[in-house]
C-alpha positions as CSV (number, residue, x, y, z in Angstrom):
1,M,4.2,-13.9,12.8
2,T,2.8,-12.0,9.8
3,H,3.6,-8.3,9.4
4,L,1.5,-6.0,7.3
5,I,3.3,-3.4,5.1
6,H,1.7,0.0,5.5
7,Y,1.7,2.5,2.7
8,R,-0.4,5.6,3.1
9,N,0.5,7.6,0.0
10,L,-0.9,5.3,-2.8
11,T,-4.0,7.4,-3.0
12,K,-1.9,10.5,-3.6
13,F,-0.1,8.6,-6.4
14,F,-3.3,7.5,-8.0
15,M,-5.0,10.9,-7.7
16,S,-2.1,12.2,-9.8
17,L,-3.2,9.9,-12.5
18,V,-6.7,11.2,-12.5
19,I,-5.5,14.8,-12.3
20,F,-3.3,14.1,-15.3
21,V,-6.3,13.0,-17.4
22,F,-7.9,16.4,-17.1
23,I,-4.9,18.7,-17.4
24,C,-3.2,17.0,-20.3
25,S,-4.3,19.5,-23.0
26,G,-0.7,20.6,-23.3
27,T,0.2,17.2,-24.5
28,F,-2.9,16.4,-26.5
29,A,-5.4,18.3,-28.6
30,Q,-8.5,19.4,-27.0
31,S,-11.2,16.8,-26.4
32,N,-14.4,16.6,-28.5
33,Q,-17.8,16.9,-27.0
34,L,-18.3,13.1,-26.5
35,E,-15.0,12.8,-24.8
36,A,-15.7,15.8,-22.6
37,K,-19.0,14.1,-21.5
38,A,-17.0,10.9,-20.7
39,D,-14.6,13.0,-18.7
40,T,-17.6,14.4,-16.7
41,L,-18.8,10.8,-16.0
42,M,-15.3,9.9,-14.8
43,E,-15.4,12.8,-12.4
44,Q,-18.8,11.5,-11.2
45,R,-17.3,8.0,-10.8
46,Q,-19.7,6.6,-13.4
47,F,-16.9,4.5,-14.8
48,E,-18.9,2.0,-16.9
49,K,-20.7,4.7,-18.7
50,A,-17.5,6.6,-19.2
51,I,-15.9,3.4,-20.7
52,D,-18.7,3.2,-23.3
53,L,-18.2,6.8,-24.4
54,Y,-14.5,6.6,-24.5
55,S,-14.9,3.4,-26.6
56,S,-17.1,5.3,-29.0
57,V,-14.5,8.1,-29.3
58,I,-11.7,5.6,-30.0
59,K,-13.7,3.8,-32.6
60,T,-14.6,7.0,-34.4
61,S,-11.1,8.3,-34.4
62,G,-9.6,5.0,-35.6
63,L,-6.4,6.0,-33.7
64,K,-5.0,7.6,-36.8
65,E,-3.3,10.5,-35.0
66,K,-1.2,10.4,-31.8
67,S,-3.7,12.8,-30.2
68,D,-6.3,10.1,-30.7
69,Y,-4.7,8.0,-27.9
70,R,-5.7,10.3,-25.1
71,P,-9.1,8.5,-24.5
72,V,-7.3,5.2,-24.6
73,Y,-5.4,6.3,-21.4
74,K,-8.5,7.7,-19.9
75,R,-10.4,4.4,-20.6
76,A,-7.5,2.5,-18.9
77,I,-8.1,4.4,-15.7
78,A,-11.9,3.8,-16.0
79,Y,-11.2,0.1,-16.4
80,Y,-8.9,0.2,-13.4
81,Y,-11.6,1.7,-11.2
82,S,-14.0,-0.9,-12.6
83,E,-11.5,-3.6,-11.5
84,D,-11.2,-4.8,-15.1
85,F,-7.5,-5.0,-14.8
86,E,-6.9,-7.1,-18.0
87,S,-8.6,-4.5,-20.2
88,S,-6.8,-1.7,-18.4
89,L,-3.4,-3.3,-19.1
90,K,-4.3,-3.7,-22.7
91,D,-5.2,-0.1,-23.1
92,L,-2.0,0.9,-21.3
93,D,0.1,-1.2,-23.7
94,V,-1.5,0.6,-26.6
95,F,-1.0,4.1,-25.0
96,I,2.6,3.5,-23.8
97,A,3.6,2.4,-27.2
98,Q,2.8,5.9,-28.4
99,Y,3.7,7.8,-25.3
100,P,6.4,5.9,-23.4
101,Q,7.5,9.1,-21.6
102,V,4.2,9.5,-19.6
103,S,5.2,8.4,-16.1
104,Q,1.7,8.2,-14.8
105,A,0.9,5.4,-17.2
106,H,3.7,3.3,-15.8
107,I,2.5,4.1,-12.3
108,L,-1.0,2.9,-13.2
109,R,0.5,-0.3,-14.5
110,A,2.3,-0.7,-11.2
111,F,-0.9,-0.4,-9.4
112,I,-2.6,-3.0,-11.6
113,F,0.3,-5.5,-11.2
114,G,0.0,-5.0,-7.5
115,Q,-3.7,-5.8,-7.6
116,I,-3.1,-9.0,-9.6
117,G,-0.1,-10.2,-7.5
118,E,2.6,-9.6,-10.2
119,Q,5.1,-7.9,-7.9
120,E,8.1,-8.4,-10.2
121,K,6.3,-6.5,-13.0
122,Q,5.1,-4.0,-10.4
123,V,8.6,-3.2,-9.5
124,E,9.7,-3.0,-13.1
125,S,6.9,-0.4,-13.8
126,I,7.9,1.6,-10.7
127,D,11.5,1.5,-12.0
128,R,10.4,2.9,-15.4
129,A,8.3,5.6,-13.7
130,F,11.3,6.6,-11.5
131,E,13.5,6.9,-14.6
132,L,11.0,9.4,-15.9
133,Q,10.6,11.1,-12.5
134,P,14.0,10.8,-10.8
135,D,13.0,13.4,-8.2
136,N,9.9,11.5,-7.0
137,L,11.2,9.7,-3.9
138,E,7.7,8.5,-3.2
139,L,8.3,6.0,-5.9
140,V,11.4,4.8,-4.2
141,K,9.6,4.5,-0.9
142,W,6.8,2.5,-2.6
143,R,9.3,0.2,-4.2
144,G,11.0,-0.4,-0.9
145,S,7.7,-1.4,0.7
146,I,7.1,-3.9,-2.1
147,Q,10.6,-5.3,-1.7
148,I,9.9,-6.0,1.9
149,Q,6.8,-8.0,0.9
150,R,9.0,-9.9,-1.5
151,G,11.6,-10.7,1.2
152,E,14.2,-8.5,-0.5
153,Y,15.2,-6.8,2.7
154,A,18.6,-5.5,1.7
155,K,17.2,-3.8,-1.4
156,A,14.3,-2.4,0.7
157,K,16.8,-1.1,3.2
158,S,18.8,0.6,0.5
159,D,15.8,2.3,-1.0
160,L,14.3,3.4,2.3
161,L,17.7,4.8,3.4
162,M,17.9,6.7,0.2
163,V,14.6,8.4,0.9
164,R,15.4,8.9,4.6
165,S,18.5,10.9,3.6
166,V,16.2,13.7,2.3
167,M,13.0,13.4,4.3
168,D,11.7,12.5,7.8
169,D,8.7,10.2,7.6
170,A,7.1,8.0,10.3
171,E,5.8,5.4,7.8
172,L,9.2,5.1,6.2
173,E,10.9,4.6,9.6
174,T,8.4,1.8,10.4
175,N,9.0,0.0,7.1
176,L,12.7,0.4,7.6
177,A,12.3,-1.1,11.0
178,L,10.8,-4.2,9.4
179,A,13.6,-4.4,6.9
180,Y,16.2,-4.2,9.8
181,Y,14.3,-6.7,11.9
182,S,14.0,-9.2,9.1
183,M,17.8,-8.9,8.6
184,E,18.2,-9.8,12.3
185,Q,19.2,-6.3,13.3
186,A,16.8,-5.8,16.1
187,D,18.6,-2.9,17.8
188,S,18.4,-0.9,14.5
189,A,14.8,-1.9,14.1
190,F,13.8,-0.5,17.5
191,Q,15.8,2.7,16.8
192,C,13.6,3.2,13.7
193,I,10.4,2.4,15.5
194,N,11.2,4.9,18.2
195,K,12.1,7.5,15.5
196,S,8.8,6.8,13.9
197,I,6.9,7.4,17.1
198,E,9.0,10.6,17.7
199,L,8.0,11.9,14.3
200,E,4.3,10.9,14.6
201,P,3.1,9.8,18.0
202,A,-0.3,8.9,16.6
203,Y,1.0,6.5,13.9
204,E,-0.5,3.2,15.1
205,P,1.5,0.8,12.9
206,A,4.7,1.7,14.7
207,Y,3.4,0.4,18.0
208,L,2.0,-2.7,16.4
209,Y,5.3,-3.6,14.7
210,A,7.1,-2.9,18.0
211,G,4.7,-5.2,19.9
212,S,5.1,-8.0,17.4
213,F,8.9,-7.7,17.4
214,C,8.9,-7.9,21.2
215,L,6.7,-11.0,21.1
216,E,9.1,-12.8,18.8
217,L,12.0,-11.7,21.0
218,E,10.2,-13.0,24.1
219,Q,10.2,-9.5,25.6
220,Y,6.6,-9.8,26.6
221,Q,6.2,-6.9,29.0
222,R,8.0,-4.5,26.7
223,G,5.6,-5.6,24.0
224,I,2.6,-4.9,26.1
225,D,3.9,-1.4,26.8
226,Y,4.0,-0.7,23.1
227,L,0.6,-2.3,22.5
228,D,-1.0,-0.4,25.4
229,L,0.0,2.8,23.6
230,A,-1.6,1.5,20.4
231,L,-4.8,0.8,22.3
232,L,-4.7,4.3,23.7
233,L,-4.8,5.6,20.1
234,N,-7.5,3.1,19.1
235,S,-9.2,1.0,21.7
236,E,-10.8,-1.1,19.0
237,N,-7.5,-2.2,17.3
238,S,-8.0,-6.0,16.9
239,N,-4.3,-6.5,16.0
240,A,-3.3,-4.9,19.3
241,W,-5.8,-7.2,21.1
242,L,-4.3,-10.2,19.4
243,Y,-0.7,-9.4,20.2
244,K,-1.4,-8.2,23.7
245,G,-3.4,-11.4,24.4
246,M,-0.6,-13.5,23.2
247,A,1.9,-11.7,25.4
248,L,-0.4,-12.0,28.4
249,I,-0.6,-15.7,27.9
250,Q,3.1,-16.0,27.9
251,L,3.3,-14.0,31.2
252,K,0.8,-16.5,32.7
253,R,-1.9,-13.9,32.9
254,T,-4.2,-16.4,31.2
255,D,-7.7,-15.1,32.1
256,E,-6.9,-11.6,30.8
257,G,-5.1,-12.9,27.8
258,C,-7.9,-15.2,26.8
259,R,-10.5,-12.4,27.1
260,L,-8.4,-10.3,24.6
261,L,-7.8,-13.2,22.3
262,T,-11.5,-13.9,22.2
263,K,-12.2,-10.3,21.3
264,A,-9.6,-10.5,18.6
265,F,-11.0,-13.7,17.2
266,N,-14.5,-12.4,17.2
267,A,-13.2,-9.3,15.3
268,G,-11.8,-11.5,12.6
269,E,-8.2,-12.2,13.8
270,D,-8.1,-15.9,12.8
271,D,-4.6,-16.3,14.3
272,A,-6.1,-16.0,17.7
273,G,-7.9,-19.3,17.2
274,D,-4.8,-21.5,17.7
275,Y,-3.9,-19.7,21.0
276,L,-7.5,-20.0,22.2
277,K,-7.4,-23.8,21.5
278,E,-4.1,-24.3,23.2
279,Y,-4.3,-22.0,26.2
280,C,-7.9,-21.0,26.8
281,Y,-10.0,-24.2,26.4
282,E,-9.9,-24.9,30.1
283,V,-10.8,-21.3,30.9
284,Y,-14.0,-21.5,28.9
285,K,-15.0,-25.1,29.6
């Protein structure tokens, strides 16, 4: 069964990049008029126009002084938002060569490598950012979630436990549950799930993980109990329809299960298709 890694704080990370662009006057010289206009376009999310202006500034400066590299970094962010990841990485390489100590640039590289599926390089970039920001445990938490995706559960567990030692967080507990479960430590996984729910009763992923774990452990009624709570929070949760439908099928409550699986399939849950073919064909003949 496929589990989705949930990470809610990426937006906060990336907003720090944008904020950095506009408060970096202590690191760089003040911007000229053209660059200031490009900054305004960035704030207005007119990224293509901003790229053109930053390019003009860069061409005019010739990158003769270190302060000339500020618009290179800004253009890298504009390229990122425009989903031109290759150009963004090229600008970051140029910028980081001059300013390797700017952690936000390494964080942006990590985002880009995540977008293009280069998880090893993504982790390397997070490692470098963490070296520069050793107090930023959000980076460790992020790295742990990526390690789960890569199947490196022991490393993920180590990272997540490090963060857990200094903060309580429902999302962290849920991802730690997945690490434990994947290491065949189901009891510890459920302890984490229940801790997640205790910390944040409205955190839907905790109930979905718990339901999926129960299905794999053939604890179908227990799974339904968790999934019913997820559906109380969000009655349109198609993942919960899928998992609950599968559990109901296993409990021989075929009609009810097939109705939920049909809803899940119509909502885009393709995994429901196999169950429908195997268990529900006769119901709908």
